[in-house]
N, C-alpha and C positions, 0 to 999 in steps of 0.2 A: 218063702224060705229066706229070700234075700234080706227082707226087712225084719224078720223075726228077732234077731239079736238086738236090733235097735228098739223094737217094741218092748221086748223084755227088759232091756237095760234101763229104759226111761219110763217103764210102766205105762205105756201108751195103749189106747184102744185102737188107734189107727194113725195113718199118716195122710195129711192133706196134700194133694198133688194138684198144682195149678199150671205148671209148664206143659204146653200142648204136646211137645215131643215126648215128655215123660209119660203123659197120660196114654198116648198111643203105644209107647213101649210097655208100660206096666199092664195095660189091658190087652195087648197084642191085637188091637183093632186099628183100622184105617178108615178114614172118612173122605167125603168129597165136599166138605163145607167150604173150603178155600181153593181157588184155582191153583193148579200146579203144586199142590201141597197135600200130603196124605193125612194130616192131622185133622182133628175135628174139635168143635167147641164143646167143652165140658169142664167140669171140675170132678176130681176123683178123691175118694177116701179108700186107701189101701189098708185093709185090716189083716189080721192073721189068716182069716179064712176066705176072704173074697175081696174083690174090687167093686166098690159102689161107684157108678158113674152118674153124676148129677148133670142132667142135660138142661140147657137153657130153654126158655119158653119157645115152643114151636119147633125145637130141634128134633130132627129125626134120628133115631138110634142107628148107628152103623151096624152092618151085618155082623152078628156075633157068633163065633164058633168057640168061644172060650168061656170060662167060668166067671162071667161078669154079670153083675146085677145092675139093672137100669133103675134109676130113681127119677120118677117124673114129677114128684111133688116137691121138688127143690131141696135145698140143704136141710130144711126142717124135717123133711121126710127121712133123709139119710141119718140125721142126728137122732131121730126117734128110734130108728133101728139099733143104733149103737147104744142109746140110753137104756133100751130094754135089756141089754147085755151087761150094763154097768152096775147092776144091783144097787141102785139108789145113790150111787156117788156120781160126781160130775164126770162127764166124758172128757178124757185126756187125749188131745190130738197133737202130734208132731207137725210142725210146719216149717218151711224154709223161709225165714224172715227176709232173705235177700230178694225173693221173687214173688212173695204172696202180697196181693194188693191190700193196702191198709183198710179199705172199706170192708173187705172180707174178714180180716182179723177182728175189726171192731164189731161186726155183725155176729161173729161166733162168740166173742166174749159176752156180748149182750144176751146171747142165748144160754149163757152159763157154762160154756165150754172152757176147759182149762187148756191153754195152749203152751206148748214147749217148743222153743226155737231149736231146730236140729238141722243138720245138713242132710239134704236129700240123698238117700242111698241109691236112687235110681239114676241120677245124673252121671255118675262115674260108671255104674254098671252097664248102662246102655252103650257106652263107648268101647267096652271090651268086646273083641271080635273073636269068633272061633275060626279055626283053619278053613272051614267050609265058607265062612263069610269073607275071609281075607283073600282066598285064592282068586275069585273073580275080580276083586278090587285090584290085586296085583297085576292081573292080566290087562285090565283096563288102563292102568297107569303105564304099563309097558307099551301098549298101543299108542297112547297119547305121547309118550316119549319118542316113539318112532315118527309120528307125524311132525312133532316139533323139530326133530333132527332133519327130516326131509325139507321142511319149509325153510329152516335156517340154511341148509346147503343150497337150495334154490335161490334164496335171497342173496347170499354171499356171491354166488356165481353171476347172478343178474347184475348186481352192483359193480362187481369187478369188470364186467364187460361194458360198463358205462350206461346200462339201461336206466331209463327213467321210470321210477316206481311210484305208485300212489297206493292209497289204501285199497 
């Protein structure tokens, strides 16, 4: 629903998503591909009806509990799915020109895809938080503020007593 207005306005068959944090957000999936980070290596095509995840060679699909389709035969497999819906016309994809690799843009154009440079609707949307998301964040910040105040108080007292402090 978030991208429907953009898809309709620009007459797009889908949106190309390459930013890993946006892929995790739009698919509601997390992976273990990178240490200390919940994102996973993939490229996504967000359509009106589904999110197609194009996984890299040998990449394992993250555990999916959402309506995500995994494409294991690369971008050409994903494009074939979209082409079957395009009724003989070129597939039109929106892409964010500020972050999409040039080699991917060139490859898609070489495959006959019509690309439209648009601002990703997912970047701003994923930063909006609900009260349920904000409450634990506010509590964590309050605890951090308390720790900072205690350390500052201890430091000022120790320095004023002439204490020698190191890291």
